[in-house]
C-alpha positions as CSV (number, residue, x, y, z in Angstrom):
1,M,86.0,98.5,116.3
2,P,86.9,102.2,116.9
3,D,85.6,105.0,114.8
4,D,88.6,104.9,112.5
5,R,87.9,105.3,108.8
6,F,89.5,102.8,106.4
7,F,90.4,103.5,102.8
8,F,91.8,101.9,99.7
9,W,94.6,104.1,98.3
10,A,95.7,104.1,94.7
11,P,97.2,107.2,93.1
12,Q,97.5,107.5,89.3
13,A,101.1,106.4,89.4
14,G,100.1,102.8,89.9
15,A,101.1,102.2,93.5
16,E,98.3,101.1,95.9
17,V,97.6,99.7,99.3
18,D,94.5,97.6,100.2
19,L,93.8,99.3,103.5
20,F,94.8,102.7,104.8
21,W,93.8,104.3,108.1
22,Q,94.8,106.9,110.6
23,R,94.9,106.5,114.4
24,N,96.2,109.0,117.0
25,G,97.7,111.2,114.3
26,K,99.7,108.4,112.6
27,N,99.2,106.7,109.3
28,Y,99.0,102.9,108.8
29,A,98.4,100.5,105.9
30,A,97.8,96.9,105.2
31,E,98.3,94.8,102.1
32,F,96.7,91.4,101.6
33,K,98.7,88.9,99.6
34,Y,97.8,85.3,98.6
35,G,101.4,84.2,98.0
36,D,103.3,82.0,100.4
37,A,106.3,84.3,100.7
38,P,105.4,88.0,100.4
39,R,108.3,90.3,99.5
40,R,108.7,94.1,99.6
41,T,107.4,95.7,96.4
42,K,107.9,99.1,94.8
43,S,104.3,99.9,95.6
44,M,104.9,99.3,99.3
45,T,108.0,101.6,99.2
46,T,106.0,104.3,97.4
47,A,103.1,104.0,99.9
48,L,105.5,104.3,102.9
49,K,106.9,107.5,101.5
50,D,103.8,109.1,100.0
51,L,101.5,108.3,102.9
52,D,104.2,108.9,105.6
53,L,103.3,105.5,107.1
54,E,104.2,104.6,110.6
55,H,103.9,101.0,109.6
56,L,102.7,98.7,106.8
57,W,101.6,95.2,107.4
58,V,101.4,92.5,104.7
59,I,98.8,89.9,105.7
60,Y,99.0,86.5,104.1
61,P,97.8,82.9,104.6
62,G,101.2,81.5,105.7
63,Q,102.3,80.5,109.1
64,E,105.3,82.8,109.8
65,S,105.4,86.5,110.8
66,Y,108.6,88.4,109.9
67,G,110.0,91.8,108.9
68,I,110.8,92.6,105.2
69,G,112.1,96.1,105.7
70,E,112.0,99.2,107.9
71,N,108.4,99.7,109.0
72,I,107.1,96.7,107.0
73,S,106.0,93.4,108.6
74,V,104.6,90.2,107.1
75,Q,101.8,88.9,109.4
76,S,100.2,85.5,109.2
77,I,96.4,85.6,108.9
78,T,96.4,82.7,111.4
79,N,97.5,85.0,114.2
80,L,94.0,86.5,114.8
81,D,95.0,88.1,118.2
82,R,97.8,90.1,116.6
83,L,95.6,91.1,113.7
84,R,92.9,92.3,116.1
85,S,95.5,94.4,117.8
86,I,96.8,95.9,114.5
87,F,93.3,97.0,113.5
88,G,92.3,98.2,116.9
89,V,89.5,95.7,117.5
90,V,88.4,95.8,121.1
91,D,86.1,93.2,122.7
92,S,82.9,94.7,123.9
93,A,82.4,92.0,126.6
């Protein structure tokens, strides 16, 4: 994994994201949900604005991957290759 630093973000207003990181001068975040049909939340909208996110991914245990708003995508945990790409994991082999 690159030398990116990952953070949990939660201001006092109650919004939060499970994982926040910066890469190449851009901000990204990921939320992890257990539900079978994640939806856009007020917390996601706040994070997009307050953190100036390039993109927010919602990762869940379902099978489908789809968009739920501008710069927000739901990503299946079963698609490991796509998740590796999102988080910048590079094979050392």
